[in-house]
C-alpha positions in Angstrom: -15.0 -104.3 -72.5 -12.4 -104.0 -70.2 -9.8 -102.9 -72.8 -12.4 -100.5 -74.4 -13.1 -98.8 -71.3 -9.2 -98.5 -70.5 -9.0 -96.8 -74.0 -11.8 -94.7 -73.7 -10.5 -93.0 -70.3 -6.8 -93.0 -71.7 -8.3 -90.6 -74.6 -10.2 -88.7 -72.2 -7.1 -87.6 -70.2 -5.2 -87.0 -73.1 -7.9 -84.5 -74.5 -7.2 -80.8 -74.6 -9.4 -78.8 -72.0 -12.6 -77.9 -73.8 -13.4 -75.2 -71.6 -10.0 -73.0 -70.6 -11.9 -70.7 -68.6 -12.5 -70.8 -64.9 -14.2 -67.9 -63.0 -13.6 -66.2 -59.5 -16.9 -64.6 -58.7 -17.4 -62.1 -55.3 -20.0 -59.8 -54.7 -19.1 -55.9 -53.9 -18.9 -56.1 -50.4 -16.9 -58.7 -50.0 -14.3 -59.0 -47.1 -10.6 -58.0 -47.8 -9.8 -61.9 -46.1 -12.4 -63.6 -48.7 -10.9 -61.1 -51.8 -7.4 -62.4 -50.5 -8.6 -66.3 -50.4 -10.2 -65.9 -53.6 -6.8 -64.5 -54.8 -4.7 -67.6 -53.9 -7.2 -69.7 -55.4 -6.8 -67.8 -58.7 -3.0 -68.1 -58.3 -3.1 -71.4 -58.3 -5.2 -71.6 -61.3 -3.2 -68.9 -63.2 -0.1 -71.0 -62.4 -1.7 -74.2 -64.1 -2.3 -72.2 -67.4 -6.0 -71.6 -67.0 -7.8 -68.4 -67.9 -9.9 -66.4 -65.1 -13.0 -64.4 -65.9 -13.1 -62.3 -62.4 -16.4 -61.5 -61.3 -18.3 -58.7 -59.6 -21.6 -59.6 -59.1 -24.0 -57.0 -57.8 -27.1 -57.8 -55.5 -29.8 -55.8 -54.6 -29.4 -51.8 -54.3 -25.6 -51.9 -55.0 -26.3 -51.8 -58.7 -26.8 -48.0 -58.2 -23.1 -47.7 -57.0 -21.2 -49.3 -59.9 -17.7 -47.6 -57.9 -17.9 -50.2 -55.1 -18.1 -53.3 -57.6 -14.9 -51.1 -59.5 -13.3 -51.2 -56.6 -13.5 -54.9 -55.4 -12.5 -56.0 -58.7 -9.5 -53.8 -59.0 -8.7 -55.2 -55.5 -8.9 -58.7 -56.9 -6.8 -57.6 -60.1 -3.9 -55.8 -58.0 -3.7 -59.3 -56.0 -3.2 -61.2 -59.3 -1.2 -58.6 -61.5 1.9 -60.5 -60.9 0.6 -63.8 -62.3 -1.1 -62.6 -64.9 -2.3 -59.9 -67.4 -5.8 -58.3 -68.0 -7.0 -59.5 -71.7 -9.8 -57.6 -71.6 -10.6 -54.4 -69.7 -13.3 -54.5 -66.7 -17.0 -54.3 -68.4 -20.3 -53.8 -67.3 -23.1 -56.6 -68.2 -26.4 -56.6 -66.6 -25.5 -57.1 -62.8 -22.2 -58.8 -63.5 -19.0 -56.3 -63.3 -15.8 -58.4 -64.8 -12.8 -58.7 -66.9 -10.9 -62.1 -68.5 -6.9 -62.7 -67.1 -4.5 -64.4 -68.9 -1.6 -66.4 -67.2 1.7 -64.8 -67.4 4.4 -66.7 -69.9 7.2 -68.6 -68.3 
């Protein structure tokens, strides 16, 4: 039984990541320092080889002002542009404004 559990654990460790997309989620009114912290987390993930989904969530009345969401997303993209490239241009879907970023090749 021990050897079966050990083999199962080893097989799981060798398995490729089933979901290779991590999401960084902020709101349109997130402060500059908080965006920098999210960018640091995103940098670490990009360096490990993960793809990122950068999402700006619009709350309440902010859904009528998509330019604020665009500004927040562009700040986050600018902080991460040295570590990754944009896969898909920013798009709006419902209350979320998002884009995908892939790590730069080493």
